[in-house]
NUMINU-970676 format. One record per residue (C-alpha): x, y, z; residue in one letter. Coordinates in steps of 0.2 Angstrom, whole numbers, padded with zeros to 4 digits, always signed. Layout:
BEGIN
XYZa;...
//
This chain:
BEGIN
-0057-0075+0550x;-0070-0085+0539x;-0077-0083+0522x;-0096-0085+0526x;-0109-0090+0513x;-0125-0079+0517x;-0135-0093+0509x;-0131-0105+0523x;-0125-0095+0538x;-0122-0078+0547x;-0107-0070+0555x;-0104-0077+0572x;-0104-0067+0588x;-0110-0049+0590x;-0112-0041+0573x;-0111-0024+0580x;-0093-0027+0585x;-0087-0024+0567x;-0079-0007+0566x;-0081-0006+0548x;-0093-0014+0536x;-0087-0013+0517x;-0099-0016+0503x;-0090-0024+0488x;-0075-0036+0488x;-0066-0028+0473x;-0050-0019+0472x;-0054-0005+0484x;-0064-0016+0496x;-0050-0028+0497x;-0037-0015+0500x;-0048-0006+0513x;-0051-0023+0522x;-0033-0028+0522x;-0025-0012+0528x;-0039-0008+0541x;-0037-0025+0549x;-0019-0023+0550x;-0023-0007+0560x;-0032-0018+0572x;-0050-0014+0565x;-0063-0028+0564x;-0069-0028+0546x;-0084-0036+0538x;-0085-0036+0519x;-0101-0040+0511x;-0101-0046+0493x;-0116-0050+0481x;-0105-0063+0472x;-0095-0078+0477x;-0079-0086+0471x;-0085-0089+0453x;-0095-0079+0440x;-0112-0085+0436x;-0127-0078+0426x;-0138-0076+0442x;-0126-0064+0451x;-0121-0055+0435x;-0139-0052+0431x;-0139-0039+0445x;-0128-0029+0433x;-0142-0027+0420x;-0146-0009+0416x;-0157+0002+0405x;-0147+0012+0393x;-0154+0028+0385x;-0138+0037+0379x;-0123+0030+0369x;-0123+0011+0372x;-0109+0002+0381x;-0102-0014+0374x;-0107-0026+0388x;-0113-0017+0404x;-0117-0034+0412x;-0102-0045+0410x;-0089-0031+0409x;-0093-0029+0428x;-0089-0043+0439x;-0099-0049+0454x;-0086-0060+0463x;-0074-0060+0477x;-0060-0050+0468x;-0072-0040+0458x;-0066-0034+0441x;-0048-0038+0446x;-0052-0056+0442x;-0052-0050+0423x;-0042-0035+0421x;-0023-0034+0416x;-0017-0026+0432x;-0011-0009+0425x;-0003+0004+0436x;-0003+0022+0430x;-0007+0037+0440x;-0016+0053+0435x;-0006+0068+0431x;-0004+0084+0442x;-0015+0094+0430x;-0029+0082+0431x;-0032+0087+0449x;-0032+0106+0446x;-0046+0118+0441x;-0045+0120+0422x;-0055+0135+0417x;-0058+0127+0399x;-0065+0111+0407x;-0082+0114+0415x;-0084+0106+0432x;-0065+0102+0434x;-0055+0102+0449x;-0053+0090+0463x;-0054+0095+0482x;-0037+0087+0484x;-0020+0090+0475x;-0009+0078+0467x;+0004+0080+0481x;-0009+0075+0494x;-0011+0058+0485x;+0007+0055+0480x;+0012+0045+0495x;-0004+0034+0494x;+0000+0030+0476x;+0016+0022+0483x;+0005+0012+0495x;-0007+0007+0481x;+0008+0001+0470x;+0015-0010+0484x;-0002-0017+0487x;-0003-0022+0469x;+0014-0029+0469x;+0021-0016+0458x;+0038-0007+0460x;+0038+0012+0466x;+0049+0019+0452x;+0043+0034+0443x;+0035+0031+0426x;+0047+0039+0415x;+0065+0042+0419x;+0066+0028+0431x;+0059+0016+0418x;+0071+0022+0405x;+0085+0018+0417x;+0078+0001+0422x;+0075-0005+0404x;+0091+0003+0398x;+0082+0014+0385x;+0085+0032+0379x;+0072+0046+0378x;+0066+0046+0360x;+0066+0065+0360x;+0047+0070+0360x;+0045+0089+0364x;+0039+0087+0383x;+0028+0103+0381x;+0018+0093+0368x;+0020+0074+0373x;+0025+0065+0388x;+0034+0048+0384x;+0031+0036+0399x;+0027+0019+0404x;+0013+0009+0412x;+0017-0005+0424x;+0008-0021+0425x;+0006-0032+0441x;+0012-0050+0440x;-0004-0056+0449x;-0019-0044+0444x;-0032-0054+0454x;-0033-0046+0471x;-0042-0061+0479x;-0028-0073+0474x;-0015-0060+0479x;-0022-0056+0496x;-0031-0072+0500x;-0021-0076+0515x;-0024-0059+0523x;-0043-0060+0520x;-0044-0078+0527x;-0034-0073+0542x;-0039-0056+0547x;-0056-0051+0538x;-0074-0058+0539x;-0081-0059+0521x;-0099-0063+0519x;-0103-0068+0501x;-0119-0071+0492x;-0125-0055+0502x;-0133-0041+0492x;-0135-0024+0500x;-0153-0019+0499x;-0156-0005+0511x;-0147+0008+0522x;-0156+0015+0537x;-0151+0031+0546x;-0154+0034+0565x;-0162+0050+0570x;-0145+0058+0573x;-0142+0056+0554x;-0129+0042+0555x;-0131+0025+0547x;-0138+0013+0560x;-0142-0003+0550x;-0141-0011+0533x;-0152-0024+0526x;-0145-0038+0515x;-0153-0051+0505x;-0146-0069+0500x;-0150-0079+0485x;-0162-0090+0494x;-0175-0076+0496x;-0171-0072+0514x;-0167-0054+0521x;-0158-0049+0537x;-0154-0033+0546x;-0137-0029+0552x;-0131-0015+0563x;-0116-0005+0557x;-0104+0007+0565x;-0096+0013+0549x;-0101+0009+0531x;-0091+0010+0516x;-0098+0008+0498x;-0083+0001+0488x;-0093-0004+0473x;-0091-0001+0455x;-0095+0016+0448x;-0112+0012+0442x;-0117+0001+0457x;-0111+0014+0470x;-0123+0027+0462x;-0137+0015+0461x;-0136+0011+0480x;-0136+0029+0485x;-0151+0033+0473x;-0161+0018+0479x;-0160+0024+0497x;-0172+0038+0495x;-0184+0032+0509x;-0177+0045+0522x;-0169+0057+0510x;-0178+0063+0494x;-0168+0059+0479x;-0156+0047+0488x;-0142+0048+0501x;-0130+0062+0496x;-0142+0070+0484x;-0145+0087+0493x;-0133+0096+0480x;-0142+0089+0465x;-0126+0081+0459x;-0130+0063+0463x;-0129+0052+0448x;-0123+0067+0437x;-0107+0068+0427x;-0105+0050+0423x;-0088+0047+0413x;-0079+0034+0404x;-0063+0034+0394x;-0069+0035+0376x;-0057+0025+0365x;-0054+0023+0347x;-0042+0016+0335x;-0036+0031+0325x;-0025+0024+0311x;-0008+0016+0308x;+0010+0022+0310x;+0020+0017+0295x;+0039+0017+0295x;+0054+0011+0285x;+0061+0004+0300x;+0047-0005+0310x;+0060-0014+0321x;+0066+0003+0327x;+0048+0008+0330x;+0045-0007+0340x;+0061-0004+0350x;+0053+0013+0356x;+0035+0008+0358x;+0035-0011+0361x;+0031-0019+0378x;+0046-0025+0388x;+0048-0038+0402x;+0060-0035+0416x;+0061-0046+0432x;+0045-0055+0427x;+0035-0038+0426x;+0028-0030+0410x;+0031-0012+0405x;+0021-0004+0391x;+0024+0013+0383x;+0011+0027+0383x;+0012+0044+0375x;+0001+0057+0384x;-0004+0075+0381x;+0009+0087+0389x;+0002+0099+0402x;+0007+0114+0392x;-0001+0106+0376x;-0018+0105+0386x;-0016+0123+0392x;-0011+0131+0376x;-0025+0122+0366x;-0038+0122+0380x;-0041+0103+0377x;-0043+0087+0388x;-0030+0074+0393x;-0027+0060+0381x;-0014+0046+0378x;-0009+0035+0363x;-0002+0017+0363x;+0004+0007+0348x;-0004-0010+0346x;+0007-0022+0336x;-0005-0033+0326x;-0005-0046+0312x;-0017-0048+0298x;-0033-0057+0301x;-0034-0068+0316x;-0015-0072+0317x;-0008-0069+0334x;+0011-0070+0330x;+0024-0083+0334x;+0027-0078+0352x;+0009-0078+0356x;+0007-0094+0347x;+0021-0102+0358x;+0012-0096+0373x;-0004-0104+0368x;+0005-0120+0363x;+0013-0121+0381x;-0004-0118+0389x;-0013-0131+0378x;-0003-0141+0365x;-0012-0142+0348x;-0006-0148+0331x;-0012-0132+0323x;-0001-0121+0334x;+0014-0132+0331x;+0011-0131+0312x;+0010-0112+0313x;+0026-0111+0323x;+0035-0122+0311x;+0030-0111+0297x;+0036-0095+0306x;+0051-0103+0314x;+0063-0089+0309x;+0052-0076+0316x;+0049-0086+0332x;+0068-0087+0334x;+0070-0069+0331x;+0057-0065+0344x;+0064-0076+0357x;+0082-0070+0355x;+0076-0052+0356x;+0066-0056+0372x;+0081-0064+0380x;+0093-0050+0375x;+0083-0035+0379x;+0066-0040+0386x;+0057-0033+0371x;+0041-0043+0366x;+0046-0041+0347x;+0033-0045+0334x;+0042-0046+0317x;+0031-0041+0303x;+0017-0034+0314x;+0008-0017+0309x;+0008-0003+0322x;-0011+0002+0325x;-0013+0019+0334x;-0025+0017+0349x;-0031+0032+0359x;-0039+0033+0376x;-0047+0050+0380x;-0053+0060+0395x;-0071+0064+0395x;-0077+0081+0400x;-0089+0080+0415x;-0106+0085+0410x;-0123+0084+0418x;-0130+0078+0401x;-0121+0061+0405x;-0129+0053+0421x;-0135+0038+0431x;-0153+0037+0436x;-0165+0024+0441x;-0175+0013+0429x;-0193+0008+0430x;-0186-0010+0428x;-0183-0021+0443x;-0170-0034+0448x;-0173-0051+0456x;-0173-0042+0473x;-0187-0030+0468x;-0175-0015+0467x;-0175-0003+0453x;-0161-0006+0440x;-0149+0008+0435x;-0153+0019+0420x;-0137+0025+0411x;-0137+0040+0400x;-0120+0041+0393x;-0115+0055+0382x;-0099+0062+0376x;-0096+0080+0373x;-0088+0088+0358x;-0072+0093+0367x;-0067+0075+0368x;-0068+0074+0349x;-0059+0090+0347x;-0045+0083+0358x;-0044+0068+0348x;-0041+0077+0331x;-0029+0090+0338x;-0019+0076+0347x;-0018+0066+0332x;-0011+0081+0322x;+0002+0084+0336x;+0007+0066+0337x;+0009+0065+0318x;+0020+0080+0317x;+0031+0074+0331x;+0033+0057+0324x;+0038+0064+0307x;+0050+0077+0315x;+0059+0063+0324x;+0060+0053+0308x;+0051+0038+0316x;+0038+0036+0302x;+0021+0043+0296x;+0004+0043+0305x;-0009+0037+0293x;-0026+0041+0300x;-0043+0033+0297x;-0055+0043+0286x;-0068+0044+0301x;-0057+0057+0310x;-0066+0072+0303x;-0069+0089+0311x;-0086+0090+0305x;-0091+0072+0310x;-0109+0074+0317x;-0109+0056+0323x;-0092+0057+0332x;-0099+0048+0347x;-0102+0032+0336x;-0083+0031+0333x;-0079+0031+0351x;-0080+0015+0362x;-0080+0011+0381x;-0067+0002+0391x;-0076-0002+0407x;-0069+0013+0417x;-0085+0019+0425x;-0082+0035+0435x;-0092+0050+0442x;-0109+0052+0448x;-0104+0054+0467x;-0091+0067+0464x;-0079+0074+0478x;-0081+0092+0482x;-0075+0106+0493x;-0093+0111+0497x;-0109+0101+0501x;-0117+0112+0487x;-0105+0105+0474x;-0104+0086+0476x;-0109+0071+0485x;-0094+0067+0496x;-0081+0077+0504x;-0062+0076+0502x;-0061+0062+0514x;-0075+0052+0504x;-0088+0055+0517x;-0105+0057+0511x;-0110+0075+0515x;-0121+0076+0530x;-0119+0057+0535x;-0104+0056+0547x;-0102+0037+0545x;-0105+0033+0527x;-0091+0034+0514x;-0090+0030+0496x;-0073+0023+0490x;-0077+0020+0471x;-0072+0028+0455x;-0089+0036+0456x;-0081+0050+0467x;-0069+0056+0453x;-0073+0074+0448x;-0063+0071+0432x;-0056+0056+0423x;-0039+0059+0416x;-0034+0047+0402x;-0027+0033+0412x;-0034+0017+0420x;-0043+0023+0436x;-0039+0009+0448x;-0022+0015+0454x;-0030+0032+0459x;-0045+0023+0467x;-0033+0012+0477x;-0023+0028+0482x;-0039+0036+0488x;-0043+0020+0498x;-0026+0020+0506x;-0030+0038+0512x;-0047+0033+0518x;-0038+0020+0529x;-0029+0034+0538x;-0046+0043+0540x;-0055+0028+0547x;-0041+0022+0558x;-0037+0040+0564x;-0019+0037+0559x;-0006+0051+0555x;+0005+0041+0543x;+0001+0031+0528x;-0004+0013+0531x;+0009-0001+0529x;+0006-0015+0517x;+0006-0033+0523x;+0003-0049+0514x;
//
């Protein structure tokens, strides 16, 4: 099947023959396209970007910000074939069982599906990423020949993140896309029109030469990023006041990120032993990194949110360490790198020997910075709306009002205390927190940063009165319109959202192809 440049041509043949039209060629869009085509469905993917990033396409990400400011809302989202997978690290980490449950201390919590419903689709998502299907704790300890360090499981969960060898989905699945899918790039979705029966009938797309065209659709899936999916629904208010899926009043509401911060350092008399427990390891060409997340019992007892910690092994100033220096030198030989390696030859030898012996990426002399990633409580005070400013196509830009509730900060403070107590109990060291972590910090939002995990605004729900899409990702009241985006997440957990989004996409493949079993992965 062809990759078609909308600036120069259109899809051949009867455009109504496509069974599914997908807006967005990022992680979810590529999985949907690959697995649906494997099921025999004719799939068209439309993507506003092309094969490289450029200022013109990226300018469509410009937003107005009226709440807490994000670091770079334009370039942290990627308009290209492959989407943000062209820039991410490829981390695999599922949400926990409690994340899907109704928690009476977390307002607006509870998913319309359970963890067990999504579990088999997590396996599919991992296979699609090229990641193994082992569990994230006991199986990883066995694979890496490690022991459990002994954290109280009621308080802290010691586990691993997995990292894909090839995080770029376009590169990873290019063969399938070229063979089985029609991809129309430089094609920006402008308008969705409904037929009198309430179904999506046509869409209008614009290219970057000023032309517009109308295309019929049988089934439309919005597989865009969290902000853009909300904007598209909000913009299409010409047939439904407030936008498509707005009847409940939830459209655009409860936008979430993963508030992050560096909380301090872990000091230890034996930093080598600390790195053995918390350092990144390589096995079979794959990376595995350690996370410590809040135990379910800890969350229930303290009535707090989910949160996790990692130790980042850093050198002073702009030093990157001997192993990273060697990697840089191999990629681009430079005299400055060679001199740095010569001056740290003993550390380099120790690092290489440790890597070969145990797979540990050991950084002699590095400090252990404590980095936290937090769940954000869903709140109607944090939302996406439409701005008065317009983009190059004349469409209103998104207006993002990001706010973080006090419960997130309370979670940070309590988790740091628990983490410090457990590290000290086990004799691993001492947690030295920054002075900014104060209970009475009125400016706590200023100490938290974003990490480009945009979730919420088109939340899943069990009732059309409580959300935007149902448990099958169908927009309430529109039978052939689906949203497959982190925008549908009712809550955010603490972990990277991509694996959970891919699992939802794999489940949607079953819905759209009317299959009874999870989809197989092909490459």
